[in-house]
C-alpha positions as CSV (number, residue, x, y, z in Angstrom):
1,M,2.3,-19.4,9.7
2,A,-1.1,-20.9,10.3
3,D,-3.1,-22.3,7.4
4,N,-6.5,-21.0,6.1
5,P,-6.1,-17.3,6.8
6,I,-9.0,-15.2,7.8
7,I,-9.7,-12.7,5.0
8,S,-11.0,-9.3,6.0
9,T,-11.9,-6.8,3.2
10,A,-13.4,-3.3,3.0
11,K,-16.9,-4.9,3.0
12,Q,-16.4,-5.7,6.7
13,S,-15.4,-2.1,7.6
14,Q,-17.4,-0.5,10.3
15,G,-16.1,3.0,9.8
16,F,-13.0,5.2,9.5
17,S,-11.6,8.0,11.5
18,L,-9.1,10.2,9.5
19,T,-6.9,13.0,10.8
20,I,-5.4,14.7,7.8
21,Y,-2.5,17.0,8.1
22,N,-1.5,19.5,5.4
23,Q,2.0,17.9,5.4
24,N,0.9,15.2,2.9
25,F,0.0,12.4,5.4
26,A,-2.9,11.3,7.6
27,V,-3.5,9.1,10.6
28,V,-6.0,6.4,9.6
29,R,-8.1,4.4,12.1
30,E,-10.4,1.7,10.9
31,Q,-12.8,-0.6,12.8
32,R,-13.6,-4.1,11.6
33,Q,-15.3,-7.1,13.1
34,L,-13.2,-10.3,13.1
35,S,-14.2,-13.8,14.2
36,L,-11.1,-15.3,15.9
37,K,-10.5,-18.8,17.3
38,Q,-8.5,-19.6,20.4
39,G,-4.9,-20.2,19.6
40,T,-3.0,-19.0,16.5
41,N,-4.9,-17.0,13.9
42,L,-3.5,-15.8,10.5
43,V,-5.4,-12.6,9.4
44,R,-5.1,-11.1,6.0
45,Y,-6.4,-7.5,6.2
46,E,-7.0,-6.3,2.6
47,D,-8.1,-2.9,1.0
48,V,-5.6,-0.8,2.9
49,A,-3.6,2.2,1.6
50,A,-0.7,1.6,-0.8
51,Q,1.2,4.4,0.8
52,I,1.5,3.1,4.4
53,D,4.4,3.8,6.7
54,P,4.8,0.2,7.9
55,T,6.5,1.3,11.2
56,S,3.3,3.1,12.2
57,I,0.9,0.1,12.0
58,S,-1.0,-0.8,15.1
59,F,-3.6,-3.6,15.7
60,K,-5.8,-4.1,18.8
61,S,-8.9,-5.9,19.9
62,V,-11.4,-3.4,21.3
63,T,-13.5,-6.2,22.7
64,A,-10.8,-7.9,24.7
65,P,-7.5,-6.0,24.4
66,N,-5.5,-8.4,26.7
67,S,-6.7,-11.5,24.9
68,V,-5.1,-10.8,21.5
69,M,-1.4,-10.6,21.0
70,V,0.4,-9.8,17.7
71,R,3.1,-12.4,17.1
72,E,4.1,-11.4,13.6
73,Q,3.2,-8.5,11.2
74,N,3.7,-8.0,7.5
75,Y,2.8,-5.3,5.1
76,Q,2.4,-6.7,1.5
77,Y,2.4,-4.0,-1.1
78,D,4.2,-5.6,-4.0
79,L,1.2,-5.5,-6.4
80,L,0.8,-7.8,-9.3
81,N,1.7,-6.1,-12.6
82,P,4.1,-6.7,-15.6
83,I,6.9,-4.8,-13.9
84,T,6.8,-6.7,-10.6
85,I,6.3,-10.0,-12.4
86,L,9.5,-9.4,-14.3
87,N,11.3,-8.1,-11.2
88,K,10.7,-11.4,-9.5
89,S,11.5,-13.6,-12.6
90,V,15.3,-12.8,-12.8
91,G,17.1,-16.1,-13.5
92,K,14.0,-17.8,-15.0
93,T,13.3,-18.7,-18.6
94,I,11.5,-16.0,-20.7
95,R,10.4,-16.0,-24.3
96,F,10.0,-13.0,-26.6
97,R,7.6,-13.5,-29.5
98,R,7.5,-11.1,-32.3
99,V,6.2,-10.9,-35.9
100,N,8.8,-9.8,-38.5
101,P,8.0,-7.5,-41.4
102,D,7.8,-10.6,-43.7
103,G,5.0,-12.0,-41.5
104,Q,7.2,-14.7,-40.0
105,I,7.0,-15.3,-36.2
106,E,10.3,-15.3,-34.4
107,I,10.7,-16.7,-30.8
108,L,13.6,-15.8,-28.7
109,E,14.1,-17.8,-25.5
110,G,16.6,-17.4,-22.7
111,K,17.3,-16.6,-19.0
112,L,16.3,-13.2,-17.8
113,L,19.5,-11.6,-16.4
114,N,18.2,-8.4,-14.8
115,P,14.9,-6.7,-13.6
116,P,13.3,-4.0,-15.6
117,E,13.2,-1.7,-12.6
118,V,15.6,-1.1,-9.7
119,T,15.1,0.8,-6.4
120,V,17.7,3.5,-5.6
121,A,18.1,4.7,-2.0
122,S,16.6,8.1,-1.3
123,Q,16.8,10.4,1.6
124,N,13.2,11.6,1.0
125,S,11.5,8.2,1.1
126,Y,12.0,5.0,3.1
127,R,11.2,3.0,0.0
128,G,13.7,4.8,-2.3
129,S,13.0,5.8,-5.9
130,N,12.5,3.5,-8.8
131,Q,14.5,3.6,-12.0
132,S,13.8,1.7,-15.2
133,Q,16.4,-0.2,-17.2
134,K,16.5,-2.2,-20.4
135,L,16.4,-6.0,-20.3
136,A,19.1,-8.5,-21.1
137,I,18.7,-12.3,-21.6
138,R,21.2,-15.1,-22.0
139,L,20.5,-17.6,-24.9
140,P,21.0,-21.3,-24.6
141,N,24.2,-21.0,-26.7
142,G,25.7,-18.5,-24.2
143,N,25.1,-15.3,-26.2
144,V,23.6,-12.3,-24.5
145,V,20.8,-10.3,-26.2
146,L,20.3,-6.7,-25.0
147,N,17.0,-5.0,-25.1
148,P,15.0,-7.8,-26.8
149,S,11.6,-6.8,-28.2
150,G,8.3,-8.6,-28.6
151,E,5.5,-10.1,-26.6
152,M,6.9,-11.6,-23.4
153,E,5.9,-15.0,-22.0
154,L,6.9,-16.8,-18.7
155,N,6.5,-20.4,-17.7
156,E,5.2,-19.6,-14.2
157,M,3.9,-16.8,-12.0
158,P,6.4,-15.7,-9.3
159,E,5.4,-16.0,-5.6
160,G,5.0,-13.0,-3.3
161,L,2.8,-10.8,-5.4
162,V,-0.6,-9.6,-4.3
163,S,-3.6,-8.1,-6.2
164,R,-4.1,-5.4,-3.6
165,P,-2.2,-4.0,-0.6
166,S,-2.7,-6.1,2.5
167,L,-1.7,-6.3,6.1
168,V,-1.0,-9.8,7.5
169,W,-0.9,-10.6,11.2
170,K,-0.2,-13.8,13.1
171,L,-2.3,-13.4,16.2
172,E,-2.2,-15.4,19.5
173,V,-5.8,-15.4,20.9
174,S,-6.8,-16.6,24.4
175,E,-10.5,-15.6,24.1
176,A,-12.3,-16.9,21.0
177,G,-15.3,-15.1,19.5
178,D,-16.2,-12.0,17.5
179,H,-13.8,-9.2,18.2
180,A,-14.3,-5.5,17.4
181,T,-10.8,-4.5,16.2
182,E,-9.1,-1.2,15.4
183,V,-6.2,-0.8,13.0
184,S,-4.3,2.5,12.8
185,Y,-1.5,3.6,10.6
186,I,0.0,6.6,8.9
187,A,-0.9,6.9,5.2
188,N,1.3,9.2,3.0
189,A,0.2,11.0,-0.1
190,I,-3.0,12.4,1.3
191,T,-3.4,16.1,2.1
192,W,-5.8,19.1,2.1
193,K,-6.0,22.8,1.4
194,A,-8.5,25.6,2.0
195,D,-9.6,28.2,-0.5
196,Y,-11.7,31.3,0.4
197,V,-13.8,33.6,-1.7
198,A,-14.8,37.0,-0.4
199,V,-17.7,39.0,-2.0
200,V,-18.0,42.6,-0.9
201,S,-21.5,44.3,-1.0
202,D,-22.1,47.2,-3.3
203,D,-21.9,49.7,-0.5
204,E,-18.8,48.0,0.9
205,S,-20.4,47.6,4.3
206,K,-20.5,43.8,4.3
207,V,-18.4,40.9,3.2
208,D,-19.7,37.4,2.4
209,I,-16.9,34.8,2.8
210,T,-17.2,31.3,1.5
211,G,-14.6,28.6,2.3
212,W,-13.9,25.4,0.4
213,V,-11.7,22.5,1.5
214,T,-10.1,20.3,-1.1
215,L,-8.9,16.8,-0.2
216,D,-6.1,15.3,-2.4
217,N,-6.1,11.5,-1.7
218,R,-3.4,9.6,-3.6
219,S,-2.7,7.1,-0.8
220,G,-4.2,4.2,-2.8
221,A,-7.3,3.6,-0.7
222,T,-10.8,5.0,-0.3
223,Y,-12.2,5.9,3.2
224,E,-16.0,5.7,3.0
225,N,-18.2,7.2,5.8
226,S,-15.2,8.7,7.6
227,Q,-15.1,10.9,10.6
228,L,-12.8,13.7,9.4
229,Q,-10.5,16.0,11.2
230,L,-8.2,18.5,9.3
231,I,-5.1,19.9,11.0
232,T,-2.6,22.5,9.7
233,C,0.8,22.6,11.3
234,A,4.5,21.9,10.8
235,C,4.4,18.3,11.9
236,S,6.6,15.3,12.4
237,Y,5.5,11.9,13.5
238,S,6.9,8.9,15.4
239,S,5.5,5.4,15.9
240,T,8.2,3.7,17.9
241,R,6.8,1.5,20.7
242,R,3.4,3.2,20.7
243,T,-0.1,1.8,20.4
244,S,-0.9,4.4,17.8
245,P,1.2,7.0,15.8
246,A,2.2,10.1,17.7
247,I,2.2,13.5,15.9
248,N,4.4,16.3,17.1
249,C,3.3,19.8,15.9
250,N,5.3,23.0,16.2
């Protein structure tokens, strides 16, 4: 990929359009301004949802749609935390430092043999479900220690972890300049519900009805200054070979 990626964050956002379905997903459309050079551009698009369906992602230049072509696309959601660091450190040296009851410090060093978390295939999620497991390390003398305890220390940070979910594109651009762009995708773990309160007058001749809409956003992103549309239906979606996700309602 090209060097010196263009970093785009939520600060460059020019607005969102959200269509939220009561089936726990939403179609997100965001507009940002990108300054692109002619030729190959590497764009890192940060501050996106952590619950994206990666098959639904679409990128386009609104300014000059035919001048920007997506050559490669990646969704990086492997966030940096103790679990993911250990998951990517299998086979590397790890040290466990602990203080014994007598006050003496004990250091145990060996090769990490397994990750603390594994992903098990699931019919309900394309990512599967995560299951925790205890650690095992192999000491320099060949012995294996199961479930060691103490403060853990690694010699290096594994590659491939990000501090926030990001979309990364390799773009081929024939017309340099500032491009108004639109990115769309389906974000899971966001839904809505409506509640109504009816107050009947004393003579029972009138009813005052008040409606409240509650949004439950657990998608891992915020959508400030959004244009909002709420839809209720039994829905399914498809994003195969489309410029934007298609929703089928029954």
